[in-house]
VEXTORMI-605270 format. One record per residue: residue in one letter; x, y, z of N, C-alpha, C in turn. Coordinates in pm, whole numbers, padded with zeros to 5 digits, always signed. Layout:
BEGIN
AXYZXYZXYZ...
END
This chain:
BEGIN
X+00085-00120+00000+00000+00000+00000+00089+00125+00000X+00063+00217-00086+00144+00339-00097+00120+00430+00022X+00226+00498+00063+00215+00592+00174+00150+00720+00125X+00047+00771+00195-00019+00894+00152+00079+01010+00143X+00049+01102+00052+00140+01215+00030+00154+01301+00154X+00041+01321+00226+00049+01408+00345+00135+01344+00454X+00135+01208+00462+00218+01140+00561+00366+01157+00527X+00399+01149+00399+00538+01170+00358+00583+01311+00386X+00495+01409+00363+00530+01549+00390+00554+01570+00538X+00468+01511+00623+00485+01525+00768+00615+01461+00813X+00645+01342+00758+00768+01274+00796+00890+01357+00756X+00889+01411+00634+01001+01493+00589+01015+01620+00673X+00901+01679+00710+00906+01800+00793+00964+01769+00929X+00926+01655+00988+00981+01618+01117+01130+01593+01108X+01172+01530+01002+01314+01502+00985+01395+01630+00972X+01341+01728+00901+01415+01852+00880+01406+01946+00998X+01322+01911+01099+01308+01999+01217+01427+01989+01310X+01513+01893+01289+01629+01875+01375+01749+01946+01315X+01809+02035+01390+01927+02107+01343+02051+02024+01371X+02167+02078+01335+02292+02007+01356+02353+02037+01492X+02287+02117+01572+02331+02145+01709+02216+02119+01804X+02250+02084+01926+02146+02060+02027+02084+02194+02064X+01952+02209+02052+01889+02337+02084+01906+02373+02230X+01912+02504+02257+01939+02551+02392+01829+02510+02490X+01705+02498+02442+01598+02468+02536+01605+02324+02587X+01671+02233+02512+01693+02099+02565+01789+02103+02682X+01894+02182+02670+01986+02200+02782+01916+02267+02900X+01825+02359+02871+01756+02431+02978+01666+02337+03059X+01589+02253+02990+01500+02163+03064+01581+02055+03136X+01694+02015+03080+01780+01920+03150+01842+01984+03275X+01879+02112+03264+01926+02186+03381+01816+02194+03486X+01692+02219+03443+01580+02226+03537+01558+02092+03605X+01566+01983+03529+01550+01849+03586+01658+01820+03689X+01782+01861+03660+01891+01842+03756+01870+01926+03880X+01826+02050+03860+01803+02142+03971+01703+02085+04071X+01591+02034+04021+01486+01989+04112+01529+01866+04190X+01599+01771+04127+01635+01651+04201+01750+01677+04297X+01843+01767+04260+01947+01807+04356+01883+01880+04474X+01786+01967+04444+01717+02038+04551+01640+01944+04641X+01577+01841+04586+01503+01745+04668+01598+01670+04761X+01710+01622+04707+01808+01550+04790+01865+01641+04898X+01892+01764+04863+01942+01863+04958+01837+01894+05064X+01711+01904+05023+01604+01936+05117+01586+01825+05220X+01594+01698+05175+01584+01586+05269+01698+01592+05370X+01818+01621+05321+01932+01636+05412+01912+01753+05508X+01852+01860+05457+01824+01977+05542+01731+01939+05658X+01627+01862+05626+01535+01817+05730+01604+01725+05830X+01694+01640+05782+01762+01547+05871+01870+01614+05955X+01918+01729+05909+02029+01797+05978+01981+01913+06062X+01897+01997+06007+01857+02123+06070+01713+02120+06118X+01629+02048+06046+01485+02055+06071+01425+02143+05964X+01331+02225+06003+01273+02320+05908+01270+02456+05976X+01351+02549+05931+01356+02680+05993+01276+02784+05915X+01273+02774+05781+01199+02868+05699+01171+02805+05564X+01072+02858+05494+01043+02808+05360+01154+02844+05263X+01219+02958+05286+01317+03011+05191+01456+02952+05214X+01464+02821+05223+01595+02756+05234+01658+02746+05096X+01792+02738+05088+01855+02720+04957+01807+02595+04884X+01778+02488+04958+01729+02366+04895+01595+02390+04827X+01504+02460+04895+01374+02492+04834+01392+02582+04712X+01483+02677+04722+01506+02767+04609+01558+02690+04487X+01643+02589+04511+01693+02508+04399+01579+02430+04334X+01488+02377+04417+01375+02301+04362+01288+02390+04274X+01251+02505+04329+01158+02591+04256+01226+02667+04142X+01359+02684+04150+01432+02738+04035+01416+02645+03916X+01428+02515+03940+01409+02420+03832+01270+02427+03773X+01168+02442+03860+01032+02454+03810+01012+02580+03727X+01068+02691+03772+01053+02817+03699+01125+02810+03565X+01248+02757+03565+01324+02748+03440+01250+02660+03338X+01200+02545+03384+01128+02456+03292+01000+02521+03242X+00924+02586+03333+00800+02649+03292+00820+02763+03193X+00917+02851+03223+00941+02965+03134+00998+02920+02999X+01089+02823+03002+01149+02775+02877+01044+02713+02787X+00963+02622+02843+00863+02554+02761+00747+02648+02726X+00716+02743+02814+00616+02843+02780+00660+02929+02663X+00788+02972+02665+00841+03050+02554+00838+02968+02425X+00872+02839+02436+00872+02754+02318+00731+02743+02259X+00630+02729+02347+00492+02720+02299+00449+02849+02230X+00484+02963+02288+00446+03091+02227+00517+03111+02093X+00643+03073+02087+00716+03092+01960+00658+03005+01850X+00628+02878+01883+00575+02789+01781+00433+02826+01741X+00362+02896+01830+00224+02931+01800+00214+03061+01721X+00290+03163+01762+00270+03297+01705+00382+03344+01613X+00506+03301+01639+00618+03352+01560+00622+03286+01423X+00662+03362+01326+00678+03307+01192+00812+03235+01184X+00810+03119+01131+00933+03041+01118+00912+02924+01025X+01003+02831+01033+00994+02715+00946+00872+02630+00980X+00807+02582+00879+00694+02492+00899+00740+02362+00964X+00868+02328+00943+00921+02206+01002+00916+02212+01155X+00942+02329+01212+00936+02343+01358+00795+02320+01410X+00697+02371+01339+00558+02353+01380+00514+02208+01361X+00572+02140+01262+00537+02000+01241+00584+01912+01355X+00690+01954+01424+00743+01877+01536+00678+01919+01667X+00551+01952+01665+00480+01995+01785+00337+01943+01778X+00265+01953+01891+00125+01914+01897+00043+02034+01945X-00082+02037+01903-00170+02148+01937-00247+02117+02065X-00255+02216+02155-00331+02204+02279-00389+02340+02313X-00522+02348+02320-00591+02474+02348-00549+02584+02250X-00523+02549+02127-00485+02646+02025-00338+02680+02021X-00261+02632+02118-00117+02656+02121-00044+02532+02070X+00080+02552+02027+00161+02443+01974+00290+02432+02052X+00328+02308+02085+00454+02281+02154+00479+02131+02148X+00603+02087+02168+00629+01943+02176+00556+01880+02295X+00534+01749+02288+00465+01681+02398+00540+01701+02529X+00671+01685+02527+00750+01702+02648+00737+01840+02709X+00725+01942+02623+00710+02079+02674+00578+02095+02749X+00470+02035+02694+00342+02044+02765+00350+01974+02900X+00419+01861+02907+00435+01791+03035+00514+01877+03134X+00619+01943+03086+00698+02032+03173+00615+02150+03223X+00533+02207+03136+00450+02321+03177+00353+02279+03287X+00289+02163+03270+00201+02114+03376+00278+02094+03506X+00399+02035+03496+00480+02012+03615+00517+02140+03686X+00548+02244+03609+00582+02373+03670+00463+02431+03746X+00344+02423+03687+00224+02471+03756+00199+02392+03884X+00215+02258+03878+00193+02175+03996+00292+02208+04106X+00419+02230+04070+00520+02263+04170+00490+02397+04237X+00458+02498+04157+00432+02630+04214+00303+02630+04297X+00206+02546+04260+00085+02534+04340+00114+02469+04474X+00207+02374+04476+00238+02301+04600+00314+02387+04700X+00381+02494+04655+00468+02572+04743+00393+02633+04862X+00287+02712+04843+00216+02766+04960+00147+02658+05041X+00101+02551+04975+00038+02439+05045+00138+02372+05139X+00262+02352+05090+00366+02289+05171+00404+02377+05289X+00414+02508+05264+00449+02600+05373+00341+02598+05481X+00214+02600+05442+00105+02594+05540+00108+02462+05616X+00136+02352+05546+00136+02220+05609+00241+02212+05720X+00362+02261+05691+00468+02256+05790+00439+02351+05906X+00385+02468+05879+00352+02560+05987+00243+02504+06077X+00156+02420+06022+00045+02365+06099+00082+02235+06170X+00161+02149+06103+00186+02015+06157+00333+01987+06185X+00423+02077+06153+00564+02054+06179+00627+01967+06072X+00725+01885+06112+00797+01801+06018+00708+01688+05967X+00742+01639+05849+00667+01528+05792+00709+01397+05857X+00610+01312+05886+00641+01178+05933+00681+01090+05815X+00618+01111+05701+00648+01037+05579+00693+01135+05470X+00764+01082+05370+00809+01165+05259+00689+01216+05180X+00590+01129+05156+00477+01165+05071+00361+01219+05154X+00380+01338+05211+00267+01411+05268+00186+01469+05152X+00062+01515+05176-00019+01568+05064+00050+01676+04983X+00111+01779+05044+00179+01878+04960+00301+01822+04889X+00371+01729+04956+00487+01668+04891+00445+01578+04775X+00328+01516+04786+00279+01433+04675+00254+01518+04551X+00194+01637+04570+00172+01727+04458+00305+01778+04403X+00396+01811+04493+00529+01857+04451+00602+01747+04374X+00594+01622+04425+00660+01510+04357+00601+01487+04219X+00468+01505+04206+00405+01490+04075+00457+01596+03978X+00471+01720+04027+00524+01826+03942+00669+01802+03904X+00750+01759+04001+00891+01730+03973+00902+01615+03873X+00823+01510+03897+00825+01398+03804+00783+01438+03664X+00684+01530+03654+00640+01577+03523+00751+01653+03452X+00823+01737+03525+00933+01812+03463+01043+01717+03415X+01076+01618+03498+01180+01523+03457+01134+01435+03341X+01007+01393+03346+00954+01313+03235+00944+01397+03108X+00904+01524+03123+00898+01613+03007+01033+01635+02944X+01136+01653+03027+01272+01668+02974+01313+01542+02899X+01278+01426+02954+01312+01300+02888+01240+01286+02755X+01111+01324+02751+01035+01314+02626+01087+01410+02519X+01127+01530+02561+01184+01623+02464+01315+01570+02407X+01399+01512+02493+01527+01458+02447+01507+01339+02354X+01414+01248+02391+01395+01129+02308+01330+01164+02175X+01245+01266+02172+01184+01307+02045+01290+01360+01950X+01381+01442+02000+01489+01493+01914+01584+01381+01874X+01608+01286+01966+01692+01172+01931+01630+01092+01816X+01498+01072+01823+01432+00985+01725+01428+01044+01584X+01437+01175+01573+01432+01234+01439+01564+01300+01398X+01669+01277+01479+01798+01338+01449+01877+01251+01352X+01983+01309+01298+02072+01235+01211+02217+01255+01254X+02271+01375+01235+02414+01397+01258+02451+01403+01406X+02360+01444+01491+02393+01457+01633+02311+01359+01717X+02272+01247+01659+02185+01154+01727+02250+01094+01851X+02378+01065+01843+02447+01004+01958+02447+01099+02077X+02475+01226+02051+02476+01324+02160+02338+01340+02222X+02236+01343+02140+02099+01352+02191+02063+01227+02269X+02113+01111+02224+02089+00987+02298+02150+00992+02436X+02265+01055+02450+02327+01070+02582+02244+01161+02672X+02194+01270+02616+02108+01360+02694+01982+01288+02740X+01929+01204+02655+01809+01128+02692+01839+01035+02810X+01952+00966+02809+01984+00875+02918+02014+00950+03048X+02073+01067+03037+02093+01149+03158+01958+01187+03219X+01864+01228+03134+01731+01264+03186+01661+01144+03246X+01678+01024+03186+01619+00903+03242+01682+00869+03377X+01813+00888+03390+01879+00863+03518+01835+00958+03627X+01812+01084+03592+01762+01181+03691+01622+01143+03738X+01539+01095+03647+01406+01048+03686+01416+00926+03776X+01513+00840+03752+01534+00723+03838+01572+00765+03980X+01649+00872+03994+01683+00923+04128+01557+00964+04203X+01466+01031+04134+01341+01073+04198+01260+00952+04243X+01248+00852+04156+01170+00732+04190+01230+00662+04311X+01362+00649+04313+01428+00585+04427+01407+00667+04555X+01407+00798+04543+01385+00885+04660+01245+00867+04716X+01145+00859+04627+01008+00842+04672+00986+00706+04738X+01066+00607+04700+01052+00473+04758+01139+00452+04880X+01201+00559+04933+01297+00547+05041+01242+00475+05162X+01117+00501+05200+01060+00440+05320+01058+00288+05313X+01068+00230+05192+01057+00085+05177+01189+00019+05138X+01292+00098+05112+01418+00040+05064+01535+00084+05152X+01512+00101+05281+01621+00134+05373+01715+00015+05385X+01837+00041+05426+01938-00065+05426+01908-00175+05528X+01838-00143+05636+01805-00247+05733+01688-00334+05688X+01627-00298+05574+01518-00378+05517+01564-00468+05403X+01693-00473+05375+01741-00539+05254+01740-00691+05260X+01698-00748+05373+01675-00893+05381+01527-00924+05394X+01443-00824+05369+01299-00840+05385+01231-00854+05249X+01116-00923+05251+01042-00944+05126+00994-00813+05066X+00947-00721+05151+00890-00596+05100+00994-00518+05022X+01118-00520+05067+01225-00448+04996+01235-00497+04851X+01234-00628+04833+01251-00683+04698+01123-00670+04617X+01008-00673+04681+00883-00655+04608+00872-00512+04555X+00904-00414+04639+00899-00275+04595+01002-00250+04485X+01123-00299+04506+01228-00279+04406+01192-00343+04273X+01138-00465+04279+01102-00535+04155+00983-00471+04085X+00896-00405+04161+00781-00342+04100+00811-00207+04039X+00922-00145+04079+00949-00007+04039+01066+00003+03940X+01181-00053+03977+01304-00025+03903+01312-00091+03765X+01261-00214+03745+01267-00270+03608+01195-00183+03507X+01082-00125+03546+01011-00036+03454+01099+00078+03408X+01167+00142+03502+01251+00257+03469+01367+00216+03379X+01434+00106+03412+01553+00066+03337+01517+00011+03199X+01412-00071+03192+01376-00134+03066+01317-00032+02968X+01232+00057+03018+01175+00157+02928+01283+00249+02873X+01378+00290+02958+01488+00373+02909+01570+00299+02805X+01593+00170+02827+01674+00093+02734+01603+00071+02600X+01474+00044+02604+01402+00014+02481+01397+00136+02388X+01386+00256+02444+01375+00376+02360+01510+00435+02321X+01618+00380+02374+01750+00440+02353+01817+00384+02229X+01909+00462+02171+01991+00417+02059+02131+00380+02105X+02159+00397+02235+02292+00372+02289+02316+00222+02306X+02440+00186+02330+02479+00046+02338+02449-00012+02476X+02467+00067+02582+02444+00020+02720+02347+00114+02791X+02225+00126+02744+02135+00230+02798+02093+00210+02942X+02052+00087+02980+02009+00064+03117+02126+00083+03213X+02244+00038+03175+02363+00054+03259+02396+00201+03280X+02392+00279+03172+02421+00422+03184+02316+00491+03271X+02190+00454+03254+02084+00513+03337+02109+00486+03484X+02145+00361+03518+02174+00327+03657+02298+00400+03707X+02398+00418+03621+02519+00489+03663+02491+00637+03687X+02402+00697+03608+02364+00837+03633+02299+00848+03770X+02208+00756+03802+02145+00754+03934+02249+00740+04045X+02336+00641+04033+02436+00619+04138+02535+00734+04146X+02572+00790+04029+02667+00900+04028+02615+01024+04096X+02489+01061+04068+02435+01182+04131+02423+01164+04282X+02374+01047+04325+02363+01022+04470+02501+01025+04534X+02601+00969+04466+02735+00967+04522+02794+01107+04533X+02765+01192+04435+02809+01331+04442+02748+01401+04564X+02621+01376+04590+02557+01435+04706+02613+01378+04836X+02650+01249+04835+02712+01188+04953+02844+01257+04987X+02923+01287+04884+03052+01351+04908+03039+01501+04933X+02939+01565+04870+02930+01710+04877+02860+01765+05000X+02749+01705+05039+02670+01762+05149+02745+01769+05282X+02821+01665+05321+02891+01674+05451+03001+01780+05456X+03032+01843+05344+03132+01949+05345+03080+02077+05409X+02948+02086+05425+02886+02209+05476+02837+02187+05619X+02859+02289+05700+02819+02280+05839+02668+02297+05852X+02613+02229+05951+02471+02240+05979+02441+02180+06115X+02358+02248+06194+02321+02200+06327+02171+02208+06345X+02114+02119+06425+01968+02115+06441+01915+02245+06504X+01799+02286+06457+01729+02403+06511+01594+02365+06571X+01558+02238+06559+01434+02187+06616+01463+02070+06707X+01378+02051+06807+01393+01937+06896+01285+01834+06873X+01299+01718+06939+01409+01679+07027+01534+01639+06948X+01651+01667+07007+01778+01637+06943+01840+01519+07016X+01854+01407+06945+01911+01286+07004+02053+01259+06957X+02091+01315+06842+02223+01291+06785+02290+01425+06760X+02414+01437+06802+02489+01561+06781+02535+01567+06636X+02475+01655+06559+02505+01671+06416+02572+01805+06394X+02684+01806+06324+02757+01931+06298+02767+01963+06148X+02742+01863+06064+02747+01882+05919+02625+01816+05855X+02596+01855+05732+02478+01802+05665+02486+01649+05653X+02374+01584+05682+02366+01439+05675+02346+01398+05529X+02432+01313+05475+02420+01274+05334+02311+01169+05315X+02269+01146+05191+02176+01036+05164+02244+00902+05182X+02166+00795+05191+02223+00661+05200+02293+00624+05070X+02383+00529+05080+02454+00482+04962+02352+00427+04862X+02369+00454+04733+02268+00412+04636+02259+00260+04623X+02143+00215+04578+02126+00073+04550+02216+00031+04434X+02256-00094+04434+02346-00144+04330+02269-00185+04205X+02196-00090+04150+02113-00118+04033+02194-00138+03906X+02320-00101+03908+02401-00113+03787+02420-00259+03748X+02418-00350+03846+02439-00493+03815+02319-00550+03740X+02195-00540+03794+02082-00588+03713+02064-00509+03583X+02102-00381+03583+02093-00303+03460+02184-00360+03352X+02302-00406+03391+02394-00468+03295+02332-00595+03236X+02267-00674+03320+02200-00795+03271+02084-00759+03179X+02014-00651+03209+01905-00606+03121+01958-00572+02983X+02069-00498+02978+02127-00461+02849+02170-00585+02769X+02237-00677+02835+02284-00797+02767+02168-00881+02716X+02064-00894+02798+01949-00976+02759+01872-00913+02645X+01849-00781+02653+01774-00714+02547+01851-00715+02416X+01982-00709+02422+02061-00718+02300+02053-00858+02239X+02045-00956+02326+02037-01095+02277+01901-01124+02214X+01794-01074+02272+01659-01106+02223+01615-01013+02111X+01659-00888+02113+01612-00793+02014+01466-00756+02035X+01399-00718+01928+01258-00677+01936+01169-00787+01878X+01040-00778+01915+00943-00868+01854+00903-00986+01940X+00972-01011+02051+00937-01121+02141+00925-01068+02284X+00843-00968+02300+00840-00895+02426+00785-00976+02542X+00688-01064+02519+00634-01143+02630+00740-01240+02684X+00809-01308+02593+00915-01398+02640+01029-01318+02702X+01061-01204+02642+01167-01119+02697+01130-01071+02837X+01003-01042+02861+00960-00994+02992+00987-01098+03101X+00962-01225+03069+00988-01332+03166+01137-01340+03198X+01219-01338+03094+01364-01351+03114+01418-01231+03191X+01374-01110+03155+01423-00990+03223+01379-00986+03368X+01257-01031+03398+01208-01033+03536+01294-01125+03621X+01323-01245+03570+01407-01338+03645+01548-01282+03660X+01602-01224+03552+01737-01169+03556+01748-01056+03657X+01648-00966+03658+01655-00854+03750+01651-00901+03895X+01554-00984+03931+01540-01027+04070+01662-01107+04114X+01710-01198+04028+01824-01281+04065+01951-01196+04082X+01977-01106+03988+02099-01024+03995+02092-00927+04112X+01975-00865+04130+01961-00768+04239+01973-00836+04374X+01912-00953+04390+01922-01028+04515+02065-01071+04541X+02136-01111+04437+02272-01162+04453+02368-01055+04502X+02347-00928+04461+02441-00823+04502+02392-00744+04623X+02261-00721+04632+02212-00633+04738+02206-00704+04874X+02180-00834+04875+02171-00908+05001+02305-00906+05076X+02416-00949+05016+02543-00941+05090+02590-00797+05113X+02553-00706+05024+02591-00567+05044+02523-00509+05168X+02401-00556+05198+02333-00512+05319+02411-00554+05443X+02466-00675+05441+02548-00720+05553+02672-00633+05566X+02733-00600+05453+02853-00515+05456+02823-00378+05515X+02707-00320+05480+02673-00187+05528+02655-00182+05680X+02638-00295+05744+02623-00300+05888+02755-00320+05961X+02864-00335+05888+02994-00358+05949+03068-00226+05970X+03170-00225+06057+03251-00103+06075+03320-00057+05948X+03340-00147+05850+03406-00109+05725+03321-00010+05644X+03193-00003+05671+03105+00087+05596+03081+00219+05668X+03145+00240+05781+03124+00363+05858+03233+00463+05822X+03217+00521+05703+03316+00616+05654+03247+00714+05559X+03326+00800+05498+03269+00904+05413+03218+00852+05279X+03249+00729+05244+03205+00672+05117+03070+00603+05132X+03060+00510+05227+02938+00432+05244+02843+00491+05349X+02890+00587+05428+02812+00669+05521+02709+00588+05601X+02746+00468+05644+02652+00384+05717+02631+00429+05861X+02713+00523+05909+02701+00567+06048+02638+00706+06061X+02587+00763+05953+02533+00898+05955+02384+00895+05990X+02350+00936+06110+02211+00940+06155+02162+01084+06157X+02033+01103+06134+01978+01237+06149+01961+01271+06296X+01947+01398+06326+01950+01443+06466+01833+01389+06548X+01725+01348+06484+01607+01302+06557+01599+01152+06574X+01710+01078+06548+01707+00933+06564+01697+00897+06712X+01590+00834+06758+01574+00803+06901+01680+00705+06949X+01717+00711+07077+01819+00619+07130+01782+00472+07111X+01654+00439+07122+01613+00300+07106+01642+00250+06965X+01634+00337+06866+01661+00297+06729+01810+00302+06697X+01884+00386+06769+02028+00394+06743+02095+00260+06766X+02047+00185+06868+02106+00055+06897+02085-00044+06783X+01973-00028+06710+01943-00119+06600+01985-00064+06465X+02056+00049+06464+02092+00116+06339+02187+00034+06255X+02265-00054+06321+02364-00134+06250+02325-00281+06248X+02194-00306+06246+02144-00443+06242+02041-00457+06132X+02067-00544+06038+01971-00568+05931+01860-00657+05985X+01736-00626+05950+01624-00706+05996+01636-00849+05943X+01602-00948+06024+01615-01087+05977+01517-01115+05864X+01548-01215+05781+01457-01249+05671+01318-01287+05720X+01218-01249+05645+01081-01289+05678+01039-01400+05581X+00916-01403+05539+00864-01512+05457+00908-01494+05311X+01035-01523+05284+01087-01506+05148+01029-01608+05051X+00985-01723+05102+00924-01822+05013+00798-01767+04947X+00733-01673+05013+00618-01606+04953+00660-01476+04885X+00750-01402+04948+00786-01269+04900+00859-01269+04767X+00955-01360+04748+01033-01360+04625+00950-01399+04502X+00861-01498+04509+00773-01520+04393+00686-01400+04360X+00638-01331+04464+00560-01209+04439+00649-01105+04373X+00775-01095+04416+00868-01000+04354+00890-01035+04207X+00899-01163+04175+00914-01204+04035+00793-01165+03953X+00673-01184+04009+00552-01146+03937+00547-00995+03915X+00581-00918+04018+00583-00773+04006+00689-00729+03905X+00803-00797+03905+00907-00763+03808+00860-00789+03666X+00787-00899+03646+00734-00929+03513+00639-00819+03466X+00547-00778+03553+00453-00671+03517+00528-00541+03490X+00627-00512+03576+00705-00390+03560+00781-00390+03428X+00844-00501+03395+00919-00512+03269+00826-00499+03149X+00711-00569+03156+00620-00565+03041+00569-00422+03018X+00533-00353+03126+00490-00213+03113+00605-00126+03064X+00727-00156+03109+00842-00080+03063+00868-00098+02915X+00852-00219+02865+00868-00242+02722+00761-00169+02642X+00638-00173+02692+00531-00100+02623+00560+00049+02618X+00600+00106+02732+00628+00249+02738+00751+00283+02653X+00853+00198+02658+00971+00223+02577+00943+00215+02429X+00856+00121+02389+00818+00113+02247+00749+00241+02202X+00664+00295+02290+00597+00421+02255+00697+00534+02245X+00788+00544+02342+00886+00652+02340+00977+00643+02218X+01005+00522+02173+01093+00507+02056+01028+00559+01928X+00896+00583+01931+00826+00636+01813+00793+00784+01828X+00819+00843+01943+00786+00985+01964+00878+01072+01880X+00821+01161+01803+00899+01256+01724+00852+01400+01740X+00755+01422+01824+00703+01558+01840+00726+01607+01983
END
């Protein structure tokens, strides 16, 4: 069947919409994505070190700077594509919404910016009324996390769209896409913190949560990528950013301003050492290269087994290591407690919880990994076709 003329024209217009240099707004939204996740990690450390003294902390400013940069950049892009005269190819690489035109990723970023700015006064009121959060996902933080996730997802969609229709600079755009996917993985791991603490690494829930969340992120990034080791690079971006925060935050002084104070803290408390996701990510890359495309159901089974087996093999003994004196240093930071750690919990801080019903938990983790992988392949297949 012959391809319709209008389809050929649209395809040619999309192809010509990519210049030979990476557009500045891709760098801007990637900067915004980095800003918000660095600010989130910094803000958690601020709460663990100082408490909450004011809304206008540097960590909060970094978070909302990212939201403002993403919103203004993508808003400008929408206005330019809608009203400014330019190449028809640029307009072809966009979608219409409420009469305005912009790439899909830009619309996602704009929504995320609005959600973040809406959450700001709500979060300030919540803390003034109830004090510190007991859980990471309080109602205002849930809205903020949705906005941050939208900005990071929007940055990823903009990068993958340019990658999919690029020619001469496709490799560079592919790298930007994997960086954006890794930043999104940092956010997902941060939101799951309550269930993936190091003392839970011999528990069924730890592996069920990990299997339900991380395969989706790694597999979807790998399926849409043109790079040779996409899942591995995505995991390394996640581990690298967390490691930078581990080394950087303790360089700055900070003391608690709220009580009760159970631990004497003089410097910012770093995040926990990242999960060893690079090992199962390497197996994902090798397996996907071996199977190729077209056998996604069988591939989902193999990837689910590979992820759970590889992750269990490295994370289980690593949990034991994190409880030893060898991990109480500036690299593995296993001895860094926040100021509000009660004395009763301090005694158990270096003890991993004993295994529970793994005979039930690990099969459930395998099932969750299968669903996560299958959804990741579906999402990655869609992203690999995005060109607007």
